C-alpha positions as CSV (number, residue, x, y, z in Angstrom):
1,M,13.7,-14.7,-14.5
2,T,14.4,-13.8,-10.9
3,K,16.5,-10.6,-10.4
4,R,19.1,-10.7,-7.7
5,V,19.0,-7.2,-6.4
6,M,21.0,-5.0,-4.1
7,L,19.4,-1.7,-2.9
8,S,21.2,1.6,-2.6
9,W,20.4,2.4,1.0
10,S,20.5,6.1,1.9
11,S,19.0,5.3,5.4
12,G,16.0,7.6,4.5
13,K,12.4,7.2,3.7
14,D,12.7,6.8,-0.1
15,S,15.1,3.9,0.0
16,A,13.0,2.4,2.8
17,W,9.8,2.6,0.7
18,A,11.7,1.2,-2.3
19,L,12.7,-1.8,-0.2
20,H,9.0,-2.2,0.8
21,L,8.0,-2.3,-2.9
22,L,10.8,-4.6,-3.9
23,R,9.8,-7.1,-1.2
24,S,6.4,-7.4,-2.8
25,D,7.8,-8.2,-6.2
26,P,7.9,-12.0,-6.8
27,D,10.5,-11.6,-9.5
28,V,13.0,-10.0,-7.0
29,E,15.4,-11.7,-4.7
30,L,17.0,-9.1,-2.3
31,A,20.7,-9.8,-1.8
32,G,21.5,-6.8,0.5
33,L,21.9,-3.1,1.0
34,F,24.8,-0.8,0.1
35,T,25.6,2.7,1.0
36,T,28.6,5.1,1.2
37,V,29.9,6.2,4.6
38,N,32.0,9.2,5.2
39,R,35.3,7.9,6.7
40,E,36.0,11.1,8.7
41,F,32.7,11.3,10.5
42,D,31.6,7.6,10.2
43,R,28.2,8.7,8.9
44,V,26.1,8.3,5.8
45,A,27.0,11.0,3.4
46,M,24.5,14.0,3.4
47,H,22.0,12.2,5.6
48,A,24.5,12.4,8.4
49,V,23.2,9.3,10.0
50,R,25.6,7.5,12.4
51,R,27.1,4.2,11.4
52,T,25.6,2.6,14.6
53,L,22.1,3.6,13.4
54,L,22.8,2.4,9.9
55,D,23.8,-1.0,11.3
56,A,20.7,-1.1,13.5
57,Q,18.5,-0.5,10.4
58,A,20.1,-3.4,8.6
59,A,19.6,-5.7,11.6
60,R,15.9,-4.8,11.8
61,I,15.5,-5.2,8.1
62,G,17.2,-8.5,8.1
63,L,19.5,-8.0,5.1
64,P,23.3,-7.7,4.9
65,L,24.7,-4.2,4.5
66,D,27.8,-3.1,2.6
67,A,29.0,0.2,4.1
68,I,31.4,1.6,1.5
69,P,33.9,4.0,3.0
70,I,34.6,7.2,1.1
71,P,36.8,10.2,2.0
72,Y,35.6,13.7,3.0
73,P,35.6,15.6,0.8
74,C,35.1,13.0,-1.9
75,P,36.0,14.1,-5.5
76,N,33.7,12.5,-8.1
77,E,36.6,10.6,-9.6
78,T,37.3,8.9,-6.3
79,Y,33.6,8.1,-5.8
80,E,33.4,6.5,-9.2
81,T,36.6,4.4,-8.6
82,V,35.2,3.1,-5.3
83,M,31.8,2.3,-6.8
84,S,33.3,0.6,-9.9
85,A,35.2,-1.7,-7.5
86,F,32.0,-2.4,-5.6
87,V,30.1,-3.2,-8.9
88,E,32.7,-5.9,-9.6
89,E,32.4,-7.3,-6.1
90,A,28.6,-7.4,-6.4
91,K,28.9,-9.3,-9.7
92,R,31.1,-11.9,-8.1
93,R,28.2,-12.4,-5.6
94,G,25.8,-13.1,-8.4
95,V,24.0,-9.7,-8.2
96,T,22.1,-8.8,-11.4
97,H,20.6,-5.4,-10.5
98,F,21.1,-2.4,-8.3
99,A,17.9,-0.6,-7.2
100,F,17.6,3.1,-6.3
101,G,15.0,5.2,-4.6
102,D,15.1,8.1,-7.1
103,L,11.8,9.7,-7.9
104,F,12.0,12.0,-10.9
105,L,15.4,13.7,-11.4
106,E,16.3,12.7,-14.9
107,D,20.0,13.7,-14.6
108,I,20.5,11.4,-11.6
109,R,18.8,8.5,-13.3
110,R,20.8,9.0,-16.5
111,Y,24.1,9.2,-14.5
112,R,23.3,5.8,-12.8
113,E,22.3,4.2,-16.0
114,E,25.4,5.4,-17.8
115,K,27.7,4.2,-15.0
116,L,26.1,0.7,-14.9
117,A,26.0,0.4,-18.7
118,G,28.0,-2.6,-19.9
119,T,28.8,-3.8,-16.3
120,G,26.4,-6.7,-16.3
121,I,24.4,-5.1,-13.5
122,G,21.1,-3.3,-14.5
123,P,19.5,-0.4,-12.7
124,L,16.0,-0.6,-11.2
125,F,13.9,2.5,-10.0
126,P,10.8,1.1,-8.2
127,L,9.6,4.6,-7.2
128,W,10.2,6.3,-10.5
129,G,7.6,8.7,-11.7
130,L,5.2,8.3,-8.7
131,P,3.6,11.7,-7.8
132,T,5.5,12.7,-4.8
133,R,2.7,14.3,-2.7
134,A,0.6,11.2,-3.1
135,L,3.7,9.0,-2.5
136,A,4.5,10.8,0.8
137,R,1.0,10.3,2.0
138,E,1.1,6.7,1.0
139,M,4.3,6.2,2.9
140,V,3.0,7.6,6.2
141,A,-0.4,5.9,5.8
142,G,1.5,2.6,5.3
143,G,3.3,3.1,8.6
144,L,6.6,4.6,7.6
145,R,8.1,7.0,10.1
146,A,11.3,9.0,9.7
147,Y,13.2,11.8,11.4
148,I,14.5,14.8,9.3
149,T,18.2,14.7,9.7
150,C,19.3,17.4,7.2
151,V,17.8,20.6,5.9
152,D,19.0,22.9,3.1
153,P,17.9,26.2,4.6
154,K,18.0,27.8,1.2
155,Q,15.1,25.6,0.2
156,A,13.2,24.7,3.4
157,P,12.7,26.0,6.9
158,R,15.7,25.2,9.1
159,E,13.2,24.5,11.9
160,W,12.4,21.2,10.1
161,A,15.7,19.7,11.3
162,G,14.9,17.1,13.8
163,R,11.1,16.9,13.0
164,L,9.2,13.7,12.5
165,F,8.2,12.9,9.0
166,D,4.6,11.8,9.5
167,A,1.1,12.7,8.3
168,A,1.0,16.0,10.1
169,F,4.3,17.0,8.5
170,V,3.4,15.9,5.0
171,N,0.1,17.7,5.1
172,A,1.8,20.9,6.2
173,V,4.5,21.0,3.4
174,P,3.8,24.0,1.3
175,E,3.2,23.6,-2.5
176,N,6.6,25.2,-3.4
177,I,8.5,22.4,-1.6
178,D,8.6,18.8,-2.7
179,P,7.1,16.7,0.1
180,C,9.6,14.0,-0.5
181,G,12.6,16.4,-0.6
182,E,13.6,15.2,-4.0
183,H,15.4,18.5,-4.8
184,G,17.5,18.1,-1.7
185,E,15.3,20.3,0.5
186,F,15.6,17.8,3.4
187,R,16.9,14.3,4.1
188,T,15.6,11.7,6.5
189,F,16.4,8.7,8.7
190,A,13.7,6.0,8.5
191,F,13.1,4.2,11.9
192,D,9.8,2.4,11.6
193,G,7.5,0.9,9.0
194,P,6.6,-2.3,7.2
195,M,10.2,-2.8,6.0
196,F,11.5,-3.2,9.6
197,H,10.9,-6.2,11.8
198,H,10.6,-3.7,14.7
199,S,11.5,0.0,15.0
200,V,14.9,1.5,15.5
201,E,15.2,3.4,18.7
202,A,17.0,6.8,18.2
203,V,17.2,9.7,20.6
204,V,17.7,13.3,19.6
205,G,21.2,14.9,19.7
206,K,22.5,18.3,18.8
207,I,21.4,20.4,15.9
208,V,24.3,22.0,14.1
209,E,25.0,24.0,10.9
210,R,27.8,22.9,8.7
211,D,28.7,23.5,5.0
212,G,25.5,25.4,4.5
213,F,23.2,22.7,5.8
214,V,21.4,22.2,9.1
215,F,21.9,18.7,10.6
216,A,19.9,17.1,13.4
217,D,21.8,14.3,15.1
218,R,20.2,11.1,16.2
219,R,21.9,8.3,18.1
220,L,21.2,5.0,19.8
221,P,20.0,5.3,23.4
222,F,22.8,5.6,26.0
223,L,22.3,2.1,27.5
224,K,22.5,0.5,24.0
225,L,25.7,2.4,23.3
226,R,27.2,1.1,26.5
227,A,26.2,-2.4,25.6
228,E,28.0,-2.2,22.3
């Protein structure tokens, strides 16, 4: 039976690679992407990716995107209320499954499973359990490219903010840091790879520190911003 799937889209490399794998599954029909967007800053939560870049990704992927606004800060109760409403909307559209790019954190997977239990929408985890160093190498060998947009300086070098996630970066990640950043060491913005019809142009912006994290801004080129 075909699964009608919406993918939780963080804008980063893991959700991008999950999309790539889902597209190769003959039992999956992709219905769209969804993500939460910080209302105050108009950016993807934690990844700090601008809404304009998020929309550019969706256009180059060729799938509809639901950008779900949430407040900043966002209490967990508020988040769960917003997401419960979105689950009901997805069901009305005939969606049968939500897919997530989680790799190995059991508590996060359990949380997602518990919140979807009894809703009529099942969870999918196409990347689950894959060895992350091998996975990171597979991603870049497969053509995926991403920029590091957020670094937790307590876990990884702050100088990584703004760097390119490519083979050279993956090979240089020390053994004490997960090369996919699954513990929150860093977060990314995917701009090229087999999941895109063509790459998303993004130029570098400011690097700032906020709330204990180092953020590297990316934006559309100036001429494209003027055209919008």
